[in-house]
Backbone as CSV, one residue per row, in Angstrom:
resi,resn,N_x,N_y,N_z,CA_x,CA_y,CA_z,C_x,C_y,C_z
1,MET,0.838,-1.167,0.000,0.000,0.000,0.000,0.892,1.242,0.000
2,LEU,0.503,2.198,-0.807,1.264,3.436,-0.867,0.887,4.328,0.298
3,ARG,1.862,4.917,0.896,1.630,5.844,2.007,2.224,7.189,1.646
4,ALA,1.460,8.217,1.874,1.952,9.565,1.604,2.662,10.097,2.832
5,SER,3.675,10.903,2.583,4.365,11.550,3.696,3.429,12.573,4.330
6,GLY,3.785,13.034,5.515,2.968,14.039,6.194,2.780,15.279,5.347
7,ARG,3.844,15.700,4.677,3.771,16.894,3.833,2.817,16.674,2.656
8,ARG,2.915,15.502,2.028,2.022,15.208,0.898,0.574,15.088,1.353
9,ARG,0.363,14.521,2.533,-1.018,14.428,3.046,-1.592,15.813,3.313
10,ARG,-0.784,16.692,3.907,-1.255,18.056,4.152,-1.602,18.734,2.840
11,ARG,-0.761,18.529,1.826,-1.017,19.125,0.518,-2.301,18.554,-0.068
12,GLY,-2.544,17.268,0.138,-3.772,16.651,-0.362,-5.009,17.251,0.273
13,VAL,-4.945,17.500,1.572,-6.080,18.106,2.270,-6.285,19.539,1.774
14,GLU,-5.187,20.251,1.581,-5.287,21.615,1.041,-5.896,21.594,-0.357
15,LYS,-5.524,20.589,-1.140,-6.046,20.468,-2.504,-7.554,20.237,-2.481
16,ILE,-8.050,19.471,-1.529,-9.493,19.253,-1.411,-10.187,20.586,-1.128
17,GLY,-9.611,21.386,-0.226,-10.188,22.705,0.048,-10.203,23.589,-1.184
18,GLU,-9.114,23.548,-1.926,-9.011,24.341,-3.159,-10.063,23.899,-4.177
19,GLU,-10.185,22.597,-4.377,-11.147,22.076,-5.350,-12.590,22.335,-4.912
20,ALA,-12.845,22.261,-3.607,-14.189,22.564,-3.107,-14.544,24.021,-3.396
21,THR,-13.589,24.913,-3.178,-13.818,26.329,-3.466,-14.077,26.538,-4.953
22,GLU,-13.285,25.878,-5.796,-13.476,26.012,-7.234,-14.826,25.449,-7.670
23,THR,-15.294,24.393,-7.016,-16.602,23.824,-7.329,-17.713,24.816,-6.975
24,VAL,-17.607,25.433,-5.817,-18.602,26.437,-5.406,-18.593,27.623,-6.370
25,MET,-17.398,28.068,-6.752,-17.305,29.192,-7.688,-17.915,28.825,-9.041
26,ALA,-17.700,27.604,-9.497,-18.280,27.159,-10.764,-19.807,27.135,-10.681
27,ALA,-20.339,26.702,-9.536,-21.791,26.677,-9.358,-22.363,28.090,-9.358
28,LYS,-21.689,29.008,-8.686,-22.149,30.397,-8.681,-22.096,30.996,-10.081
29,ASP,-21.019,30.693,-10.817,-20.907,31.170,-12.195,-22.043,30.617,-13.053
30,ALA,-22.375,29.342,-12.862,-23.453,28.720,-13.637,-24.798,29.365,-13.319
31,GLN,-25.002,29.741,-12.053,-26.245,30.422,-11.686,-26.369,31.771,-12.379
32,ALA,-25.225,32.356,-12.701,-25.202,33.652,-13.375,-25.128,33.495,-14.897
33,GLY,-25.325,32.279,-15.385,-25.331,32.040,-16.818,-24.057,31.448,-17.376
34,GLY,-23.103,31.154,-16.528,-21.848,30.546,-16.973,-22.034,29.098,-17.370
35,PRO,-20.978,28.467,-17.878,-21.088,27.078,-18.350,-21.265,26.077,-17.214
36,ARG,-22.288,25.248,-17.340,-22.543,24.209,-16.341,-21.481,23.125,-16.385
37,GLU,-20.838,22.943,-17.530,-19.812,21.916,-17.673,-18.660,22.126,-16.691
38,ARG,-18.438,23.366,-16.305,-17.360,23.642,-15.357,-17.672,23.035,-13.986
39,ILE,-18.953,22.991,-13.624,-19.346,22.344,-12.365,-18.923,20.876,-12.399
40,VAL,-19.174,20.226,-13.518,-18.822,18.810,-13.669,-17.311,18.636,-13.556
41,ALA,-16.563,19.474,-14.257,-15.098,19.349,-14.240,-14.533,19.581,-12.843
42,GLU,-15.023,20.593,-12.155,-14.519,20.894,-10.814,-14.940,19.820,-9.814
43,THR,-16.154,19.296,-9.968,-16.608,18.217,-9.090,-15.775,16.964,-9.309
44,ALA,-15.428,16.682,-10.555,-14.565,15.525,-10.842,-13.216,15.686,-10.146
45,ASP,-12.658,16.892,-10.190,-11.387,17.139,-9.499,-11.533,16.931,-7.994
46,LEU,-12.616,17.455,-7.436,-12.860,17.327,-6.001,-13.002,15.867,-5.609
47,TRP,-13.805,15.127,-6.356,-14.000,13.711,-6.049,-12.695,12.936,-6.151
48,PHE,-11.888,13.243,-7.169,-10.614,12.556,-7.333,-9.756,12.728,-6.081
49,HIS,-9.627,13.947,-5.616,-8.784,14.196,-4.440,-9.391,13.590,-3.177
50,CYS,-10.713,13.532,-3.101,-11.360,12.859,-1.961,-11.086,11.356,-1.993
51,LEU,-11.087,10.753,-3.188,-10.767,9.327,-3.304,-9.335,9.050,-2.867
52,ILE,-8.432,9.933,-3.223,-7.038,9.784,-2.792,-6.966,9.827,-1.263
53,LEU,-7.656,10.788,-0.667,-7.666,10.923,0.795,-8.221,9.663,1.456
54,LEU,-9.329,9.146,0.932,-9.894,7.919,1.497,-8.887,6.781,1.431
55,GLY,-8.229,6.624,0.291,-7.248,5.555,0.133,-6.083,5.693,1.093
56,GLN,-5.648,6.923,1.345,-4.541,7.150,2.269,-4.887,6.734,3.692
57,HIS,-6.170,6.719,3.998,-6.617,6.360,5.343,-7.272,4.979,5.375
58,ASP,-6.979,4.160,4.357,-7.529,2.802,4.259,-9.054,2.791,4.334
59,LEU,-9.661,3.771,3.709,-11.116,3.835,3.623,-11.525,3.620,2.176
60,HIS,-12.790,3.358,1.975,-13.313,3.028,0.653,-14.540,3.904,0.378
61,PRO,-14.814,4.231,-0.870,-16.024,5.009,-1.166,-17.297,4.370,-0.614
62,ASP,-17.331,3.043,-0.530,-18.504,2.381,0.051,-18.708,2.757,1.516
63,ASP,-17.638,3.080,2.222,-17.776,3.526,3.615,-18.556,4.836,3.666
64,VAL,-18.257,5.719,2.728,-18.950,7.016,2.651,-20.412,6.798,2.256
65,LEU,-20.635,5.939,1.263,-22.004,5.670,0.817,-22.842,5.011,1.906
66,ALA,-22.243,4.112,2.667,-22.976,3.467,3.763,-23.383,4.493,4.810
67,ASP,-22.480,5.412,5.125,-22.796,6.447,6.094,-23.919,7.348,5.579
68,ALA,-23.829,7.745,4.312,-24.863,8.600,3.731,-26.212,7.886,3.700
69,THR,-26.205,6.611,3.372,-27.444,5.830,3.339,-28.056,5.735,4.730
70,ALA,-27.233,5.456,5.720,-27.747,5.349,7.093,-28.333,6.678,7.549
71,ARG,-27.665,7.773,7.234,-28.190,9.090,7.617,-29.516,9.381,6.928
72,ARG,-29.601,9.060,5.638,-30.823,9.331,4.888,-31.989,8.534,5.467
73,HIS,-31.760,7.251,5.738,-32.834,6.425,6.281,-33.239,6.910,7.668
74,PHE,-32.272,7.355,8.465,-32.593,7.874,9.794,-33.476,9.112,9.676
75,ARG,-33.140,10.013,8.754,-33.947,11.232,8.573,-35.343,10.894,8.064
76,LEU,-35.436,9.937,7.128,-36.747,9.534,6.628,-37.595,8.940,7.746
77,GLU,-36.956,8.127,8.579,-37.657,7.506,9.696,-38.146,8.574,10.682
78,GLU,-37.300,9.533,10.994,-37.696,10.615,11.898,-38.861,11.418,11.335
79,ARG,-38.778,11.742,10.049,-39.833,12.522,9.406,-41.148,11.758,9.436
80,ALA,-41.107,10.478,9.109,-42.321,9.669,9.104,-42.896,9.553,10.512
81,ALA,-42.032,9.396,11.514,-42.501,9.298,12.894,-43.156,10.609,13.321
82,ALA,-42.565,11.717,12.919,-43.129,13.023,13.271,-44.486,13.226,12.618
83,GLN,-44.691,12.627,11.461,-45.968,12.753,10.763,-46.979,11.709,11.217
84,GLY,-46.574,10.848,12.148,-47.489,9.846,12.687,-47.686,8.643,11.791
85,GLU,-46.857,8.489,10.735,-47.028,7.364,9.821,-46.471,6.068,10.402
86,ILE,-45.391,6.170,11.177,-44.834,4.990,11.822,-44.357,5.384,13.208
87,GLN,-44.139,4.438,14.040,-43.585,4.697,15.353,-42.086,4.942,15.220
88,ALA,-41.504,5.692,16.118,-40.076,6.013,16.044,-39.197,4.769,16.119
89,ASN,-39.690,3.707,16.762,-38.856,2.508,16.897,-39.118,1.478,15.812
90,GLU,-39.852,1.836,14.782,-40.110,0.944,13.658,-39.525,1.564,12.405
91,GLY,-39.612,0.848,11.307,-39.203,1.403,10.026,-37.965,0.758,9.462
92,ILE,-37.362,1.462,8.552,-36.205,0.940,7.831,-34.980,1.012,8.714
93,ARG,-34.249,-0.072,8.742,-32.987,-0.123,9.466,-31.890,-0.460,8.465
94,VAL,-30.824,0.266,8.508,-29.703,0.022,7.610,-28.509,-0.357,8.446
95,SER,-27.967,-1.534,8.175,-26.754,-1.906,8.883,-25.571,-1.431,8.070
96,PRO,-24.550,-0.896,8.718,-23.397,-0.405,7.968,-22.693,-1.532,7.229
97,ILE,-22.126,-1.187,6.101,-21.375,-2.162,5.314,-20.168,-2.600,6.121
98,ALA,-19.885,-3.874,6.093,-18.736,-4.400,6.838,-17.469,-4.099,6.058
99,SER,-17.050,-2.863,6.128,-15.926,-2.421,5.310,-14.627,-3.097,5.702
100,SER,-14.474,-3.481,6.942,-13.216,-4.111,7.329,-13.038,-5.456,6.640
101,ALA,-14.121,-6.174,6.413,-14.025,-7.458,5.716,-13.708,-7.253,4.245
102,ARG,-14.188,-6.153,3.683,-14.010,-5.873,2.271,-12.602,-5.376,1.964
103,ARG,-11.939,-4.736,2.881,-10.658,-4.093,2.609,-9.578,-5.043,2.110
104,GLY,-9.666,-6.302,2.465,-8.647,-7.235,2.049,-8.784,-7.698,0.609
105,ARG,-9.911,-7.408,-0.037,-10.147,-7.880,-1.397,-9.725,-6.824,-2.408
106,PRO,-8.877,-7.164,-3.370,-8.442,-6.181,-4.354,-9.538,-5.769,-5.316
107,ASP,-10.604,-6.547,-5.459,-11.672,-6.210,-6.397,-12.838,-5.517,-5.696
108,SER,-12.596,-4.871,-4.584,-13.687,-4.351,-3.777,-14.212,-3.000,-4.216
109,GLY,-13.737,-2.453,-5.298,-14.342,-1.226,-5.769,-13.380,-0.295,-6.451
110,SER,-13.872,0.892,-6.773,-13.127,1.823,-7.599,-11.882,2.381,-6.932
111,ALA,-11.808,2.354,-5.639,-10.627,2.916,-4.966,-9.602,1.838,-4.622
112,ALA,-9.808,0.616,-5.122,-8.878,-0.467,-4.808,-7.461,-0.122,-5.244
113,CYS,-7.341,0.552,-6.363,-6.003,0.899,-6.853,-5.316,1.888,-5.915
114,LEU,-6.078,2.652,-5.173,-5.494,3.637,-4.260,-4.896,2.973,-3.030
115,ARG,-5.359,1.773,-2.718,-4.905,1.103,-1.497,-3.752,0.150,-1.759
116,ARG,-3.349,-0.014,-2.991,-2.281,-0.971,-3.314,-0.934,-0.353,-3.134
């Protein structure tokens, strides 16, 4: 597995901040009539650097997706409970993906190359 030095990791985190800012600027430009394609290009850059960061920390994009899925289902469950459609202790339950079991497999997803 490739490991980045402390300096390279700091630069990677700074790069994510830079790309996030550029993505926001592209979105604002698009709202003012600028090219929407720039949003796609800047988002691709941001995602790329986020994938690198995940790989450096032995994480996988599925870990992020599992967290997002669990949060979404929790919010849906809360909303439904507040509306009286279901009880707070019922509804959809999402168990997190067992990412630790998956990490040992080289075919486990798009960031596998980052962990080698």
